[in-house]
Each structure stands twice: as structure tokens, then as C-alpha cells.
N, C-alpha and C positions, 0 to 999 in steps of 0.2 A: 462576664464573658461566657458565651455558650459553649457547651462541650460538643466537639466535632467528632463524628464517627465516620471513618473513611471506608469501612467495610461492614455495613449493617447486616449483610448476608454472609458474613464470614469470608472465606477465600474464593467464593464463587465468582463475584464480580471482578476482583483483581486477575484471577486466572483467565476468565473469559475475555476480559479487555486485552490482556497480553496476547491471547490467541488471535484476536482481531488485528492487533498491531502487526503480528508476524505474518498473517495472511496478506494484509495490505502491502507490507514491505516486500514479501516474496513475489507477489504479482507485479508490483511496480518495477522491481529489479529485472524480472524476466522480460517484461514489456520493453524496458530500456535497452536490454541486450538485443532484443529483436530489432528495435529501432536503429541501433548502431550498425546492424548488418543490412539495413534496408536503405532505400533512396526515395526521393520524391514524396508523393502523397502517402506511400506506405510508411515511411519514417514518421511523418507528421501524425498519422493515425495511431501508430504504436506509442508515440510520446504522449498523445492525448489520453490514451488508455492508461499509461503509466501514471500520469498526473492524477487522473480520477481515482485510480486504485490506491495510490499512496495517500492522497487527501482523504478519501473515504475511509480508509483503514485507520488513519490517525483520528479522524473525527469520531468514528464508531468506537474506537478504543476509549476516547475521552468520556463519551456519554454512557457507555456501558459501565465504566468505572464510577460515573456519577450516580448510577442506579443504587450504588451502595453508600452514597453520601447522605448523612443525616446531621441535623443540628438539634440538640436538646432544647426544648422550649419553643420551637417554631416549626411550622410547616414549610415546605419548599415548593415554589412554582418556578416556571421558566417562561421568559418572554419569547414568544414564537418567532417574530421577525429577526431578533438578534441571534437566536439559535440557528436559524437557517442561514443568516449572514456568515456565521462562523464556519459553516460547511462550505459556502461559496469561497470564502477567503482561503480556506485550507486547500481546496482544489486549484484555485487560481494561482496562489503563490508557489505551490509545489510545481505547477505547470511552468512557471517562469524558470524555476531551478532546473527541471529536466530538459527544457528546451535550450537553456544555456549550455548544458552539457551535450545535448544531442546535435547542436549546430555550431558549437564553438570550435574555432580552429586551434586556439591555444588551450590545450587541455588543462594545464595547471590553473590558468586564470579563470577558465570556465568553471572548473571545480570549486574554486574559492568563491566566485560570485554566486554560483548555484547553491553551494552549501550555506552561505550567509543568508541569501534570500529565502531559501526553503526553511532554514532554522528559525528565522524571524517570523516567517509565515506560520509555522507550527505553533510558536509561542503566542502569536496574535490570535490564532484560532482558539487556543486554550483560554486566554484571558477574555476574549469576546464571549466565549461560552460561560465563563464565570460572571461576566457583566450581565448575562441574561438571567442570572439567579435572582429570585425574588423571595424574600423572607422577612420576618418581623425583627428587624435589627439593622445594624450597620456592619458592612463587610470591609475589612482592611487587609493589607498584605505586608509581610516582612520584606523590605526592599532587598536585603541580602539574598534571601532564598529565591526571590523573583529573578534577580540577576543570575543566580546559579542555574535556575531552570532554563533561562534563555540560552545560557552558555551550553548546557547539555543538549538543547534542541539544535543549536548550530553545529556542534561536534557530531551529533547523531546524523544530521542531514548530510554533512560533508562526507562522513564515513559511508553512508548509503550510496551516495552518488559515485564515490570512489569505487565502491564494490561494483556498481553498474558498469563502470568503465573497464574494470580489470578482472572481474570474475565472470566466467561464462558457463562453467559446468553446473548442471542442476544441483548436485550435492553441495557445491561451494555456495550457490545462491541460497540454499536452504539454511546453511550455517549462518550466512550473513544476515538472513531475515530474522533468525532467532536473536542475534546480537542487536539488530536494529529494533526489534520489538522490545527487548529489555531496555534499550536506551530511551525509547519513546515513553515506555511505562515509567521509567525513572524520572523523566522530565515532568510527566503528569503529576506524580505523587510528590515530587519536590515542590511543584507549584501549589499543590493542595496543602502541604505542610506550611506554606507561607500564609495561608488564610487565617484570619482572626475575625471572629463574629461577636459583636456585642448585642446580645438579644434584648429586644424591647418588647415585653409581653403585650399582646394585643388580641382582641377578638375580631378585628376587622378581616374581611375576606381578602386574600392576596390575589392580585391580578396574575394572569398567565395560566399556563397549562401544567397539570401534574406530570410527573415523570412517566407514569403509565399511560396517560392520555396522549402524549405526544412523542416523548423521547424514545420510549420502548418500541412502539410500532415503526418509527423511522429507523432506529438502529437495527431492528430485525430485517427491514427491507434492504438497507444498505449492506448488511451482512450477507444476505442472500445474493445480492449483486456481486459481491466479492467472490463468493464461492462459485457461482455460475461462470463468471468471467475467468476465474482460475482454471476451471475445467476446460473452457474453450481454449485458453492459451496453452494448457498442458497437452491438449490433443492435437493442436495445429502444429505442423512441422516448421522448423526454423528455416531460414534461407540456406544455411549450410546443409541441413538435412535434405532439403529439396535438391540442392546441387549434387549431393551425394547420390540421391536416388536417380537423378538424371544421368549422372556419370555411370552408375551401375547399369542403367538401361542401355547406354551406348556401348558398354563393354560386352553385354550379352548379345547385342544385335549381330555382330560379325559371326559369332558362333552359330546363330540360327541360320544366317545366310550361307554359312559354309556347308550345311547339310544340303541346301537347295542347289548349290553350284559345285557340288563335288565333281571330281574328274569323271568325264563320260565313261571311261573304262570301268570305273567302279560300279556304275549302274548297269553297264552292259554285262559285266561279269556276274552280277546278281540276277539280272532279268533273262540272260541268255541260257541259263541252266535249264535243262529239261530232264525229266525223270529218266533214268536208265531202265531199259527193258531187259 
């Protein structure tokens, strides 16, 4: 059995992957909060952004963590189509979850359906990403740890959607995203500890792309998308803030008109004065 190293670069990849998970969760929660305050096309667009943010954040977290994964006695390559499919699955299934919450009338049922769907989708993304792994040997999994990782994913997804429904202040969303990031990271590393590799030494060239040829550039690109979108969401006012601004504007208008329509005697008294000789 080959020796597995989950942190070949030390704490760099676990810390960076955790940061990606937190950013994706925070952005997704904020977008979902915006969606619940919106209607029509605006709600749909916010939910789509939330799904892409959470899905991208989870996928980026997974493959940034995989940058630090190594197997003694074998090189590692990744099947490109399967890797891209894992990203599509992550965004699509998370989308089902957030749309269930965004449009569901029964919040409890929507939360349970959305949490279950999203959690299974997160786990599917993880194990599709692992299926894309190419190395000299056979990969197997501990069924108990696999089940535990799926359970963690479902609980984490349900908690995140509950937070989106019940938490609105930016500070509370920040705390919730830290918890969600920890839960997603825990799911990932639980799934990784379930991995067993029986190395079969070989000099044959492995098919697929190296982590630096494919995964790293894509992860950097998606990470940049997360940060740019986060900045846009942070700078754009919420529906409540726009309503507050509009209300403040209406409150100041009568004061401005009051100066223009002051009693005639007031103007007369001021303009009728002439210097005394």
C-alpha cells in the first residue's frame, strides 16, 4: 500500500483551501439573502450567482487541497473531462438546493430537500474528482469513512441553507461562512482519509494532465472569479438598503420644499428691509 501525503506543502494547501471554501460560502449566503429580498428575474439571477459561487468555492477548495496530495511511488495525473464534469455537477446540484429554498413555500420541507440535494451533490463532486485521479495502482475507499463524509456534506449544506434563510446581517453571514468552510473542509479530508492506494510500480506514461498543467490554472481562475464577484456583491446595495435610501430621500424632499414655499411674509420681511440713512 502506498503512503499518502495530504499536505506535501505543509499547511499552505489546507489553509488556502479553507479560505476558498469560506469565500464561496460567504458569497453564496449573501447572494441567497439578496434573492430572498428580490422578486422575478432579479431573484432568479441572485440564486444563479449563489449556486455558481457555492459550487465554485467547494470545487476550488477540493482541488486546491488536492495540490498537496501525493502518493509515494507514483506520479499523479487528472482526467480533464471528468474534472470539468465534477465542477459542472457541483454548480448544478447546488443550484437545485438554493432554488428549492429560494422558491419553496414550505420552508422546512424546502430546507430538508435542498440540504439533502446539495449535500449529495457536494459529495458527488468530491468523488467524481477522485475518480478523475490517474496513478500507478488501484484506488479503494473505506465505506464507513465515505458514508461519514456524505453525512458531513448533507449536514453542512443544510446548515448553510438554514443560515441563508435566517441570517441577514453581514457579521452573522461572516461567522456562518467560517463554520461552513470548516464543515466543507472536514468533509473533504474525511473523504481523503477514506482513500487507500495499492501502488503498482510502472514506467508507463500516465494519461491526463498534471496538477500544475490543468488544476492550478483553473483553480486560480475560479478563485479570481470568487473574489471579483464578492467585491461586486459587497459594493452593490441590498433591496432593503435601496428602500432605506429612497425613504431618506422622500423625507428630505419636504424640508427642501419648505424653504421654497415659506410664508410670503417671511420673504417680504427679509427683502423689504432697506438700509437706514
